[in-house]
C-alpha positions in Angstrom: 0.0 0.0 0.0 1.1 3.5 -0.7 1.6 6.2 1.9 -0.7 8.6 0.1 -4.1 9.1 1.6 -7.3 11.0 0.9 -9.9 12.1 3.4 -13.5 11.3 3.9 -16.1 12.8 6.1 -18.0 9.9 7.7 -20.5 9.5 10.5 -18.6 9.1 13.8 -19.9 5.5 14.3 -18.7 4.6 10.8 -15.3 6.2 11.4 -14.8 4.2 14.6 -16.1 0.9 13.1 -13.8 1.4 10.0 -10.7 2.4 11.8 -11.2 -0.4 14.5 -11.5 -2.9 11.7 -9.0 -1.7 8.9 -6.6 0.6 10.8 -5.8 4.2 10.9 -5.3 5.3 8.1 -7.9 2.8 6.7 -6.3 0.4 4.2 -8.8 -1.8 2.4 -7.7 -5.2 1.7 -5.8 -5.9 -1.7 -8.2 -6.9 -4.4 -11.3 -5.4 -2.6 -14.2 -3.7 -4.3 -13.5 -0.6 -2.3 -10.0 -0.4 -3.6 -11.3 -1.1 -7.1 -13.8 1.8 -6.8 -11.0 4.1 -5.4 -8.7 3.3 -8.3 -11.5 3.8 -10.8 -12.2 7.4 -9.8 -8.7 8.6 -8.9 -7.3 11.3 -11.1 -4.7 13.9 -11.1 -5.2 17.0 -9.0 -6.9 19.6 -11.3 -5.2 22.8 -11.7 -6.1 25.5 -9.3 -7.3 22.9 -6.8 -5.7 22.6 -3.4 -5.1 19.0 -2.1 -7.2 17.8 1.0 -5.8 18.8 4.3 -6.2 16.5 7.3 -9.1 17.5 9.7 -10.0 15.8 13.0 -13.4 15.0 11.8 -12.1 13.3 8.7 -11.2 9.6 8.1 -7.9 9.1 6.3 -8.0 6.3 3.6 -4.9 4.8 2.0 -4.8 5.2 -1.9 -4.1 1.7 -3.2 -0.9 1.1 -5.4 -1.5 0.9 -9.0 0.8 0.6 -12.1 -1.8 2.4 -14.3 -2.5 5.1 -11.7 0.6 5.6 -9.3 -0.6 7.3 -6.2 2.0 10.0 -6.3 0.5 11.3 -9.5 -3.2 10.1 -9.2 -4.3 11.1 -5.7 -7.4 13.3 -6.2 -11.0 12.3 -5.8 -13.8 14.6 -6.6 -17.0 15.2 -4.4 -19.1 12.6 -6.3 -16.4 10.0 -6.2 -16.0 10.5 -2.5 -19.8 10.2 -2.1 -19.7 6.8 -4.0 -16.9 5.6 -1.6 -18.9 6.6 1.4 -22.0 4.7 0.0 -19.7 1.6 -0.5 -18.4 2.0 3.1 -22.1 2.3 4.4 -23.1 -0.9 2.6 -20.2 -2.8 4.1 -21.0 -1.6 7.6 -24.8 -2.6 7.0 -23.8 -6.0 5.9 -21.4 -6.6 8.8 -24.1 -5.3 11.2 -26.9 -7.5 9.8 -24.9 -10.6 9.5 -23.6 -10.6 12.9 -26.8 -9.3 14.6 -28.8 -12.0 13.0 -26.9 -14.6 14.8 -27.3 -12.8 17.9 -30.9 -11.9 17.8 -32.1 -15.5 17.1 -31.5 -16.3 20.8 -33.4 -15.1 23.8 -32.7 -11.7 25.3 -33.1 -8.0 24.2 -31.7 -6.5 21.0 -30.5 -3.4 22.9 -27.9 -5.1 25.0 -26.8 -7.1 22.0 -26.3 -3.8 20.0 -24.2 -2.4 22.8 -22.1 -5.5 22.8 -21.7 -5.4 19.1 -20.6 -1.8 19.2 -18.1 -2.5 22.0 -16.8 -5.5 19.9 -16.3 -3.2 16.9 -14.7 -0.2 18.6 -17.9 2.0 18.6 -18.4 4.3 21.5 -21.6 3.8 23.7 -22.6 7.4 22.5 -23.2 6.2 19.0 -24.9 2.9 19.8 -28.4 4.4 19.6 -27.5 5.3 15.9 -26.4 1.8 15.2 -29.6 0.4 16.8 -31.8 2.7 14.8 -30.1 1.6 11.6 -30.5 -2.0 12.5 -34.2 -1.6 13.3 -34.8 0.3 10.1 -33.2 -2.5 8.1 -35.3 -5.1 9.9 -38.5 -3.0 9.5 -38.0 -2.6 5.8 -38.0 -6.4 5.3 -41.0 -6.8 7.6 -43.0 -4.3 5.5 -42.4 -6.6 2.5 -43.7 -9.6 4.4 -40.2 -11.1 5.0 -40.0 -11.6 8.8 -36.4 -11.8 10.0 -36.9 -10.7 13.5 -39.9 -11.0 15.9 -43.1 -11.3 14.3 -45.2 -8.1 14.1 -48.0 -7.7 16.5 -51.6 -8.0 15.0 
């Protein structure tokens, strides 16, 4: 991996989850879909444009090595490209949350405590566990509304 990074603005719980899982700066696995997307949208810094500066609220992401687009020359991502990468990160988070919570919610006990434990396991502060819980409930409710019951059966 190169030493070059770009910066993304992420929700605090996403930042904590991502850096806990993939390091700081975030280095996606070689051959991952995230790295392919980053390489696809990389371009040279446009003239008159200043490079991103680090900010405490930003997440540093490593630019993957590429023979076709060496990071020392191709290290700029536009606003729309960063938005696409944020979407992929959000999808990865949702898949991780959903798959691991489904194993835990099939047993007795409340979901709230399990969400807290999941957040702790993934480096997310208790302050953000409510946001994660709401995200999980929204996903489960979306399936329930389509008649696919993946949690508790709805009350009649």
